[in-house]
Gaussian input, Z-matrix of N, CA and C with variables (Angstrom, degrees):
# hf/3-21g

backbone

0 1
 N
 C     1     B1
 C     2     B2     1     A1
 N     3     B3     2     A2     1     D1
 C     4     B4     3     A3     2     D2
 C     5     B5     4     A4     3     D3
 N     6     B6     5     A5     4     D4
 C     7     B7     6     A6     5     D5
 C     8     B8     7     A7     6     D6
 N     9     B9     8     A8     7     D7
 C    10    B10     9     A9     8     D8
 C    11    B11    10    A10     9     D9
 N    12    B12    11    A11    10    D10
 C    13    B13    12    A12    11    D11
 C    14    B14    13    A13    12    D12
 N    15    B15    14    A14    13    D13
 C    16    B16    15    A15    14    D14
 C    17    B17    16    A16    15    D15
 N    18    B18    17    A17    16    D16
 C    19    B19    18    A18    17    D17
 C    20    B20    19    A19    18    D18
 N    21    B21    20    A20    19    D19
 C    22    B22    21    A21    20    D20
 C    23    B23    22    A22    21    D21
 N    24    B24    23    A23    22    D22
 C    25    B25    24    A24    23    D23
 C    26    B26    25    A25    24    D24
 N    27    B27    26    A26    25    D25
 C    28    B28    27    A27    26    D26
 C    29    B29    28    A28    27    D27
 N    30    B30    29    A29    28    D28
 C    31    B31    30    A30    29    D29
 C    32    B32    31    A31    30    D30
 N    33    B33    32    A32    31    D31
 C    34    B34    33    A33    32    D32
 C    35    B35    34    A34    33    D33
 N    36    B36    35    A35    34    D34
 C    37    B37    36    A36    35    D35
 C    38    B38    37    A37    36    D36
 N    39    B39    38    A38    37    D37
 C    40    B40    39    A39    38    D38
 C    41    B41    40    A40    39    D39
 N    42    B42    41    A41    40    D40
 C    43    B43    42    A42    41    D41
 C    44    B44    43    A43    42    D42
 N    45    B45    44    A44    43    D43
 C    46    B46    45    A45    44    D44
 C    47    B47    46    A46    45    D45
 N    48    B48    47    A47    46    D46
 C    49    B49    48    A48    47    D47
 C    50    B50    49    A49    48    D48
 N    51    B51    50    A50    49    D49
 C    52    B52    51    A51    50    D50
 C    53    B53    52    A52    51    D51
 N    54    B54    53    A53    52    D52
 C    55    B55    54    A54    53    D53
 C    56    B56    55    A55    54    D54
 N    57    B57    56    A56    55    D55
 C    58    B58    57    A57    56    D56
 C    59    B59    58    A58    57    D57
 N    60    B60    59    A59    58    D58
 C    61    B61    60    A60    59    D59
 C    62    B62    61    A61    60    D60
 N    63    B63    62    A62    61    D61
 C    64    B64    63    A63    62    D62
 C    65    B65    64    A64    63    D63
 N    66    B66    65    A65    64    D64
 C    67    B67    66    A66    65    D65
 C    68    B68    67    A67    66    D66
 N    69    B69    68    A68    67    D67
 C    70    B70    69    A69    68    D68
 C    71    B71    70    A70    69    D69
 N    72    B72    71    A71    70    D70
 C    73    B73    72    A72    71    D71
 C    74    B74    73    A73    72    D72
 N    75    B75    74    A74    73    D73
 C    76    B76    75    A75    74    D74
 C    77    B77    76    A76    75    D75
 N    78    B78    77    A77    76    D76
 C    79    B79    78    A78    77    D77
 C    80    B80    79    A79    78    D78
 N    81    B81    80    A80    79    D79
 C    82    B82    81    A81    80    D80
 C    83    B83    82    A82    81    D81
 N    84    B84    83    A83    82    D82
 C    85    B85    84    A84    83    D83
 C    86    B86    85    A85    84    D84
 N    87    B87    86    A86    85    D85
 C    88    B88    87    A87    86    D86
 C    89    B89    88    A88    87    D87
 N    90    B90    89    A89    88    D88
 C    91    B91    90    A90    89    D89
 C    92    B92    91    A91    90    D90
 N    93    B93    92    A92    91    D91
 C    94    B94    93    A93    92    D92
 C    95    B95    94    A94    93    D93
 N    96    B96    95    A95    94    D94
 C    97    B97    96    A96    95    D95
 C    98    B98    97    A97    96    D96
 N    99    B99    98    A98    97    D97
 C   100   B100    99    A99    98    D98
 C   101   B101   100   A100    99    D99
 N   102   B102   101   A101   100   D100
 C   103   B103   102   A102   101   D101
 C   104   B104   103   A103   102   D102
 N   105   B105   104   A104   103   D103
 C   106   B106   105   A105   104   D104
 C   107   B107   106   A106   105   D105
 N   108   B108   107   A107   106   D106
 C   109   B109   108   A108   107   D107
 C   110   B110   109   A109   108   D108
 N   111   B111   110   A110   109   D109
 C   112   B112   111   A111   110   D110
 C   113   B113   112   A112   111   D111
 N   114   B114   113   A113   112   D112
 C   115   B115   114   A114   113   D113
 C   116   B116   115   A115   114   D114
 N   117   B117   116   A116   115   D115
 C   118   B118   117   A117   116   D116
 C   119   B119   118   A118   117   D117
 N   120   B120   119   A119   118   D118
 C   121   B121   120   A120   119   D119
 C   122   B122   121   A121   120   D120
 N   123   B123   122   A122   121   D121
 C   124   B124   123   A123   122   D122
 C   125   B125   124   A124   123   D123
 N   126   B126   125   A125   124   D124
 C   127   B127   126   A126   125   D125
 C   128   B128   127   A127   126   D126

   B1=1.4314
   B2=1.3328
   B3=1.2903
   B4=1.4042
   B5=1.4743
   B6=1.4044
   B7=1.5272
   B8=1.5417
   B9=1.2885
   B10=1.4385
   B11=1.4275
   B12=1.2555
   B13=1.4170
   B14=1.6216
   B15=1.3211
   B16=1.4988
   B17=1.5665
   B18=1.2517
   B19=1.5564
   B20=1.4689
   B21=1.4425
   B22=1.3466
   B23=1.5313
   B24=1.3333
   B25=1.4169
   B26=1.5123
   B27=1.3279
   B28=1.3851
   B29=1.5012
   B30=1.3144
   B31=1.5524
   B32=1.4948
   B33=1.3731
   B34=1.5129
   B35=1.5057
   B36=1.3107
   B37=1.4881
   B38=1.5661
   B39=1.3221
   B40=1.5940
   B41=1.4151
   B42=1.3478
   B43=1.3857
   B44=1.4384
   B45=1.4937
   B46=1.5031
   B47=1.4723
   B48=1.3515
   B49=1.5194
   B50=1.5830
   B51=1.2989
   B52=1.4598
   B53=1.3843
   B54=1.4165
   B55=1.3680
   B56=1.5611
   B57=1.2749
   B58=1.5278
   B59=1.6115
   B60=1.3614
   B61=1.4934
   B62=1.5343
   B63=1.3827
   B64=1.4922
   B65=1.6565
   B66=1.3039
   B67=1.4779
   B68=1.5060
   B69=1.2630
   B70=1.5197
   B71=1.4750
   B72=1.2728
   B73=1.4439
   B74=1.5022
   B75=1.2206
   B76=1.4659
   B77=1.5715
   B78=1.3670
   B79=1.5702
   B80=1.5246
   B81=1.3614
   B82=1.3751
   B83=1.5369
   B84=1.4180
   B85=1.4020
   B86=1.5582
   B87=1.2709
   B88=1.4213
   B89=1.5295
   B90=1.2349
   B91=1.5441
   B92=1.6272
   B93=1.3365
   B94=1.4749
   B95=1.5154
   B96=1.3796
   B97=1.4387
   B98=1.5170
   B99=1.3491
   B100=1.4215
   B101=1.6315
   B102=1.3146
   B103=1.3995
   B104=1.5335
   B105=1.3313
   B106=1.5331
   B107=1.6066
   B108=1.3969
   B109=1.6187
   B110=1.4407
   B111=1.3687
   B112=1.3099
   B113=1.5965
   B114=1.3284
   B115=1.3861
   B116=1.5380
   B117=1.3557
   B118=1.3580
   B119=1.4062
   B120=1.3020
   B121=1.3943
   B122=1.5968
   B123=1.3347
   B124=1.4545
   B125=1.5182
   B126=1.3227
   B127=1.4999
   B128=1.4532
   A1=116.76
   A2=124.49
   A3=125.98
   A4=114.52
   A5=115.21
   A6=119.49
   A7=101.89
   A8=113.74
   A9=126.04
   A10=116.64
   A11=124.56
   A12=131.63
   A13=106.05
   A14=113.44
   A15=119.86
   A16=110.71
   A17=117.18
   A18=118.38
   A19=113.15
   A20=119.00
   A21=115.31
   A22=111.21
   A23=113.26
   A24=123.76
   A25=106.74
   A26=126.12
   A27=122.85
   A28=117.25
   A29=110.38
   A30=116.92
   A31=108.24
   A32=111.82
   A33=120.32
   A34=110.40
   A35=119.58
   A36=127.96
   A37=108.32
   A38=115.93
   A39=119.03
   A40=116.48
   A41=116.49
   A42=122.82
   A43=117.61
   A44=114.87
   A45=118.17
   A46=112.35
   A47=113.09
   A48=120.82
   A49=104.11
   A50=115.43
   A51=124.37
   A52=113.66
   A53=120.10
   A54=121.60
   A55=112.42
   A56=120.06
   A57=123.07
   A58=103.32
   A59=120.88
   A60=115.57
   A61=109.70
   A62=114.88
   A63=118.24
   A64=108.52
   A65=111.17
   A66=114.81
   A67=113.24
   A68=119.49
   A69=121.81
   A70=106.67
   A71=120.94
   A72=124.69
   A73=115.22
   A74=120.23
   A75=129.75
   A76=114.03
   A77=112.49
   A78=121.06
   A79=107.40
   A80=125.04
   A81=124.04
   A82=113.22
   A83=115.59
   A84=120.10
   A85=109.74
   A86=120.87
   A87=120.73
   A88=110.35
   A89=119.20
   A90=118.34
   A91=105.06
   A92=114.21
   A93=116.34
   A94=102.58
   A95=111.99
   A96=115.26
   A97=112.55
   A98=112.20
   A99=115.30
   A100=120.23
   A101=110.97
   A102=117.81
   A103=109.36
   A104=116.95
   A105=120.40
   A106=111.36
   A107=107.44
   A108=118.05
   A109=114.70
   A110=122.42
   A111=128.79
   A112=107.07
   A113=116.63
   A114=119.76
   A115=118.70
   A116=117.26
   A117=124.04
   A118=120.87
   A119=129.35
   A120=126.08
   A121=107.16
   A122=118.86
   A123=117.19
   A124=111.29
   A125=117.12
   A126=122.00
   A127=105.59
   D1=158.35
   D2=179.00
   D3=-80.61
   D4=150.39
   D5=-173.63
   D6=-100.89
   D7=141.53
   D8=168.02
   D9=-88.60
   D10=162.06
   D11=-173.35
   D12=-57.04
   D13=-43.85
   D14=-172.11
   D15=-82.68
   D16=-8.36
   D17=-177.11
   D18=-74.28
   D19=132.40
   D20=175.43
   D21=-85.82
   D22=129.01
   D23=-164.95
   D24=-117.99
   D25=127.73
   D26=161.01
   D27=-110.15
   D28=164.82
   D29=176.58
   D30=-124.04
   D31=132.83
   D32=171.68
   D33=-77.63
   D34=166.83
   D35=178.35
   D36=-57.12
   D37=-32.25
   D38=175.89
   D39=-65.49
   D40=-22.91
   D41=-179.99
   D42=109.48
   D43=-10.44
   D44=177.51
   D45=-74.39
   D46=146.75
   D47=-175.29
   D48=-104.72
   D49=150.60
   D50=174.78
   D51=-153.63
   D52=150.69
   D53=168.84
   D54=-55.45
   D55=129.70
   D56=-172.95
   D57=-54.36
   D58=-48.77
   D59=-168.51
   D60=-64.28
   D61=-30.80
   D62=-175.54
   D63=-75.48
   D64=-48.32
   D65=-178.12
   D66=-65.54
   D67=-34.39
   D68=177.94
   D69=-59.66
   D70=-52.62
   D71=179.29
   D72=-61.31
   D73=-38.20
   D74=169.62
   D75=-55.75
   D76=-52.43
   D77=-177.36
   D78=-69.16
   D79=-24.18
   D80=175.05
   D81=-65.19
   D82=-24.69
   D83=-179.45
   D84=-104.83
   D85=-35.51
   D86=178.70
   D87=-136.82
   D88=131.22
   D89=-175.71
   D90=-94.87
   D91=60.77
   D92=-178.92
   D93=-155.29
   D94=152.23
   D95=175.21
   D96=-67.84
   D97=134.55
   D98=177.57
   D99=-64.43
   D100=-15.75
   D101=-175.46
   D102=-92.02
   D103=-53.66
   D104=-168.24
   D105=-113.36
   D106=-4.54
   D107=-178.97
   D108=59.31
   D109=17.54
   D110=170.55
   D111=-64.41
   D112=132.82
   D113=178.43
   D114=-60.94
   D115=124.59
   D116=173.96
   D117=-62.35
   D118=131.80
   D119=-170.84
   D120=-111.21
   D121=147.80
   D122=171.97
   D123=-102.19
   D124=28.58
   D125=179.27
   D126=-87.74

């Protein structure tokens, strides 16, 4: 989905962007990008 100017957007190390609220919930379950499956890092 498209991002609006007011949306809080975050980027994972792999370069994919997500709504902050969505990706936080995802990363609580799986520590990997939902698009490319690259491990998310906490660095």
